[in-house]
C-alpha positions as CSV (number, residue, x, y, z in Angstrom):
1,X,-17.2,7.9,1.5
2,X,-18.9,10.5,-0.6
3,X,-16.0,13.6,0.2
4,X,-13.4,10.9,-0.7
5,X,-15.6,9.6,-4.0
6,X,-15.5,13.5,-5.0
7,X,-11.8,13.8,-4.7
8,X,-10.9,10.4,-6.5
9,X,-13.3,11.8,-9.6
10,X,-11.6,15.1,-9.4
11,X,-8.1,13.4,-9.4
12,X,-9.4,11.3,-12.3
13,X,-10.3,14.2,-14.3
14,X,-7.1,16.1,-13.7
15,X,-5.4,12.9,-14.7
16,X,-6.8,12.4,-18.1
17,X,-6.2,15.8,-18.7
18,X,-2.8,15.7,-18.0
19,X,-2.3,12.5,-20.0
20,X,-3.9,14.3,-23.2
21,X,-0.9,17.0,-22.8
22,X,1.9,15.0,-21.6
23,X,5.3,16.2,-23.0
24,X,8.8,16.4,-22.2
25,X,9.4,12.6,-21.2
26,X,6.6,12.5,-18.9
27,X,3.6,10.1,-18.6
28,X,0.7,10.6,-16.3
29,X,-1.9,8.1,-15.2
30,X,-4.9,7.6,-13.2
31,X,-6.3,4.7,-11.1
32,X,-9.7,4.0,-9.3
33,X,-10.4,0.5,-7.3
34,X,-13.3,-0.8,-5.3
35,X,-12.3,-3.6,-2.8
36,X,-14.2,-5.2,-0.3
37,X,-11.5,-4.3,2.2
38,X,-8.2,-2.2,2.7
39,X,-5.4,-4.1,4.0
40,X,-2.3,-2.8,4.8
41,X,0.7,-5.0,6.0
42,X,-2.0,-7.8,6.7
43,X,-4.1,-5.2,8.9
44,X,-7.5,-4.0,7.9
45,X,-7.8,-0.2,7.9
46,X,-11.4,-0.2,7.5
47,X,-12.4,-2.5,10.2
48,X,-13.2,-5.2,7.5
49,X,-15.2,-2.9,5.5
50,X,-15.1,-2.3,1.9
51,X,-13.1,0.8,0.6
52,X,-12.9,3.1,-2.6
53,X,-9.3,4.2,-3.7
54,X,-7.6,5.8,-6.3
55,X,-4.8,8.5,-7.2
56,X,-2.5,9.5,-10.0
57,X,1.0,9.1,-10.7
58,X,3.6,11.2,-12.8
59,X,6.5,9.2,-14.1
60,X,9.7,10.9,-16.2
61,X,11.9,8.9,-18.5
62,X,14.8,9.3,-16.3
63,X,13.1,7.3,-13.9
64,X,11.8,10.0,-11.2
65,X,8.2,9.3,-10.0
66,X,5.7,11.0,-7.7
67,X,2.0,10.6,-7.1
68,X,-0.9,10.6,-4.4
69,X,-3.0,7.9,-3.4
70,X,-6.3,8.2,-1.5
71,X,-8.4,5.7,0.5
72,X,-11.2,5.6,3.0
73,X,-10.4,4.5,6.4
74,X,-12.2,3.8,10.0
75,X,-9.7,4.8,12.2
76,X,-7.9,8.3,12.7
77,X,-10.5,10.2,11.0
78,X,-12.2,8.9,7.6
79,X,-9.2,9.4,4.8
80,X,-6.0,8.5,4.3
81,X,-3.7,10.3,1.6
82,X,-0.3,9.0,0.7
83,X,2.2,11.2,-1.0
84,X,5.2,9.8,-2.7
85,X,8.1,10.4,-4.7
86,X,11.3,8.2,-5.7
87,X,13.4,7.0,-8.3
88,X,13.3,3.5,-10.4
89,X,15.1,2.1,-13.5
90,X,16.7,-1.2,-14.6
91,X,20.7,-2.0,-14.1
92,X,20.4,-4.8,-16.9
93,X,18.1,-6.9,-18.5
94,X,17.3,-9.0,-15.1
95,X,17.9,-6.3,-12.4
96,X,16.0,-3.3,-11.3
97,X,15.8,-0.8,-8.3
98,X,13.3,1.4,-6.6
99,X,14.1,4.1,-3.9
100,X,12.0,6.6,-2.5
101,X,9.7,8.1,0.3
102,X,5.9,8.3,1.4
103,X,4.1,10.3,3.9
104,X,0.8,8.8,5.2
105,X,-1.6,11.7,6.1
106,X,-4.8,11.4,7.9
107,X,-6.3,14.8,7.5
108,X,-8.2,16.1,10.7
109,X,-7.8,12.4,12.2
110,X,-6.1,11.2,15.6
111,X,-5.8,7.9,17.1
112,X,-8.0,7.2,20.1
113,X,-5.0,7.8,22.5
114,X,-4.8,11.3,20.9
115,X,-1.8,10.4,19.3
116,X,-1.0,11.7,15.7
117,X,-0.9,8.8,13.0
118,X,0.9,10.7,10.3
119,X,4.4,9.6,9.6
120,X,7.2,9.7,6.9
121,X,8.8,6.2,5.4
122,X,12.0,5.7,3.3
123,X,12.0,2.8,1.2
124,X,14.4,0.8,-1.3
125,X,14.0,-2.3,-3.4
126,X,15.5,-4.5,-5.8
127,X,13.7,-7.0,-8.4
128,X,15.2,-9.7,-10.2
129,X,13.5,-11.1,-13.6
130,X,14.0,-14.9,-14.1
131,X,12.1,-14.6,-17.4
132,X,9.5,-17.1,-16.0
133,X,8.7,-15.0,-12.8
134,X,9.8,-11.9,-10.9
135,X,11.3,-11.5,-7.5
136,X,11.5,-8.6,-5.3
137,X,12.5,-7.6,-2.0
138,X,12.1,-4.1,0.0
139,X,12.9,-2.6,3.0
140,X,10.8,0.3,4.6
141,X,12.4,2.7,7.7
142,X,10.5,5.1,9.6
143,X,12.1,6.9,12.7
144,X,8.6,7.7,13.9
145,X,6.5,5.1,13.1
146,X,2.7,5.1,12.9
147,X,1.3,6.3,16.0
148,X,4.3,7.9,17.4
149,X,5.9,4.6,18.0
150,X,9.6,5.6,17.2
151,X,11.6,3.4,14.9
152,X,9.7,1.2,12.5
153,X,11.2,-1.1,9.8
154,X,9.5,-3.2,7.1
155,X,11.1,-6.1,5.4
156,X,9.1,-7.7,2.4
157,X,9.6,-10.2,-0.6
158,X,7.2,-10.9,-3.4
159,X,7.2,-13.2,-6.3
160,X,5.2,-12.4,-9.5
161,X,4.3,-15.2,-11.8
162,X,2.4,-15.1,-15.0
163,X,-0.3,-18.0,-15.5
164,X,-2.0,-19.4,-18.6
165,X,-4.7,-17.4,-19.9
166,X,-3.4,-14.2,-19.1
167,X,-3.9,-14.7,-14.9
168,X,-0.9,-13.5,-12.9
169,X,-0.4,-14.8,-9.2
170,X,1.4,-12.8,-6.7
171,X,2.9,-13.7,-3.7
172,X,3.9,-11.7,-0.6
173,X,5.3,-12.1,2.6
174,X,6.3,-9.3,5.3
175,X,7.8,-8.5,8.8
176,X,7.0,-5.5,10.5
177,X,9.0,-4.5,13.5
178,X,7.8,-1.6,16.1
179,X,10.0,0.1,18.7
180,X,8.2,0.7,21.9
181,X,7.7,4.7,21.9
182,X,5.3,6.7,23.7
183,X,2.2,5.2,22.3
184,X,3.1,1.6,22.5
185,X,4.5,1.1,26.1
186,X,3.6,-2.2,27.1
187,X,3.3,-3.0,23.4
188,X,1.8,-1.3,20.4
189,X,-0.9,-4.2,19.9
190,X,-2.8,-5.7,23.0
191,X,-0.1,-7.7,23.9
192,X,3.6,-6.8,24.7
193,X,4.4,-8.1,21.1
194,X,5.4,-5.3,18.8
195,X,6.5,-7.3,15.6
196,X,4.6,-9.2,13.6
197,X,4.4,-11.3,10.0
198,X,2.0,-10.9,7.0
199,X,1.3,-12.4,4.0
200,X,-0.7,-12.7,1.1
201,X,-1.8,-14.8,-2.2
202,X,-3.6,-13.0,-4.8
203,X,-4.6,-14.1,-8.3
204,X,-5.4,-11.4,-11.1
205,X,-6.8,-10.7,-14.5
206,X,-7.8,-8.1,-16.6
207,X,-11.0,-8.4,-19.0
208,X,-11.7,-5.4,-21.1
209,X,-9.5,-2.9,-19.5
210,X,-10.9,-3.7,-16.2
211,X,-8.6,-5.5,-13.2
212,X,-10.2,-8.0,-11.4
213,X,-8.4,-9.5,-8.5
214,X,-8.8,-12.2,-5.5
215,X,-6.4,-12.0,-2.3
216,X,-6.1,-14.1,0.6
217,X,-4.1,-12.4,3.6
218,X,-3.3,-12.5,7.1
219,X,-1.1,-12.3,10.1
220,X,0.6,-14.0,12.9
221,X,-1.6,-11.9,15.5
222,X,-4.6,-13.3,16.9
223,X,-7.4,-11.1,17.9
224,X,-6.4,-11.0,21.6
225,X,-2.9,-9.5,20.5
226,X,-4.6,-7.1,17.6
227,X,-6.4,-4.7,19.2
228,X,-8.9,-7.1,20.7
229,X,-10.7,-6.9,17.3
230,X,-10.5,-9.1,14.1
231,X,-8.6,-6.7,12.0
232,X,-5.8,-8.7,11.9
233,X,-7.4,-12.1,11.1
234,X,-7.1,-14.2,7.4
235,X,-9.3,-12.7,5.0
236,X,-10.3,-12.9,1.3
237,X,-10.3,-9.4,-0.8
238,X,-11.9,-9.0,-3.8
239,X,-10.8,-5.7,-6.1
240,X,-11.9,-4.2,-9.3
241,X,-9.8,-1.4,-10.5
242,X,-9.2,0.5,-13.5
243,X,-6.1,2.4,-14.9
244,X,-6.3,5.4,-17.3
């Protein structure tokens, strides 16, 4: 945890320096967050414990962007670092798109099975602004998904709705498919089920430049299916965040 905290502080200092000197159509920002649980696609990656997270992003006027983001985890080592780049822009006043790639890195970590957890993922998505709400859909694909489980697809849809008093409501549903690779023989989870649904409902608001959010999330997996643990159970997560 201390090592990650130092890393995030360093990234924040670099980000602030780059922001002050950003030029040529580039906008560089940093972010940091404290959360009661790191939930990824409905599953806790910190064994339901808190996490400190952060990173920085660089976006160009052309729509190209790149960034790095990190969090502590409690599997495959103690640290996750995500490196990503893509292109995002608008088609018209209502329709936007986002395409890119992301690499999930777990420095020095392996799964209990000895499998390498690191993998690439490509994604593409569309957004539609209804005026009173923003709808989005996205598909992510990996030919060698987490834990060397071969092909994985993730289909997701979201709806962001502005609420009175500057609150915001975020609705999300996703469907993860996992092919049976070497690590998932007999089922990636504790049963032969290799696909699952996740969902979340969140409310957020910013006060004095600090973001506050509460999110309920869960999956259709029970403890017997999900590694014999409670990391897939329905949970409520509180997050405090800051973008610089």
